[in-house]
C-alpha positions in Angstrom: 12.3 10.1 68.2 15.8 8.8 68.9 18.4 10.2 66.6 22.1 9.2 66.3 24.4 11.7 64.5 27.9 10.4 63.7 30.1 13.5 63.1 27.5 15.7 64.8 30.1 17.9 66.5 30.8 19.8 63.3 29.0 23.0 62.2 26.1 21.4 60.4 25.8 18.4 62.8 25.8 20.7 65.8 23.1 22.9 64.3 20.9 19.9 63.6 21.6 18.4 67.1 20.5 21.7 68.7 17.4 21.8 66.6 16.3 18.2 67.3 17.1 18.5 71.0 15.0 21.7 71.2 12.1 19.7 69.6 12.5 17.2 72.5 14.0 14.4 70.4 16.6 12.1 72.0 19.9 13.1 70.3 23.2 11.1 70.5 26.2 12.6 68.8 29.2 10.3 68.0 32.4 12.3 67.7 36.2 11.8 67.7 36.4 14.8 70.0 33.2 14.9 72.1 32.4 18.2 73.8 29.9 18.9 76.6 26.4 19.6 75.2 22.8 19.5 76.2 22.4 16.2 74.4 24.4 13.0 74.8 27.8 12.8 73.2 29.9 9.6 72.8 33.5 9.0 71.7 33.9 7.4 68.3 37.2 6.1 67.1 35.8 4.1 64.1 37.5 0.9 65.2 35.8 -0.4 68.4 32.0 -0.7 68.2 31.2 -0.6 72.0 28.0 1.0 73.1 27.6 2.9 69.9 26.3 -0.2 68.1 23.4 -0.6 70.7 22.7 3.2 70.2 22.4 2.8 66.5 20.4 -0.4 66.6 17.9 1.2 69.0 17.6 4.5 67.1 14.9 5.7 64.8 17.1 7.8 62.6 20.8 8.0 61.8 22.1 11.2 60.1 25.8 10.6 59.1 28.2 13.5 59.0 31.3 11.5 59.9 34.2 11.9 57.5 36.9 14.2 56.5 36.6 17.9 57.3 34.8 20.0 54.7 37.1 22.9 55.6 40.0 21.6 53.4 42.2 24.4 52.2 44.7 22.2 50.3 42.6 20.5 47.6 45.4 18.7 45.8 46.7 17.1 49.1 43.1 16.2 50.1 42.5 14.6 46.7 45.6 12.5 46.9 44.5 11.1 50.3 40.8 10.5 49.4 41.4 8.1 46.6 
């Protein structure tokens, strides 16, 4: 199965990517800061579609973890920017 995981470089996404790759699925992680991995990683800036669109259109599954970090220590400042 071909899986695309936007935001897959975080803790949860990395764990899932490792699991699905070990089960011999094709894994593509989209990240703002791609790191070397056993699976394919692609730069994602959220503005230019590029090859990511083709990857999504040809995938069987998309698990989206893209967004603001869950490790947010300043709740009030985070809340002000998320509305």
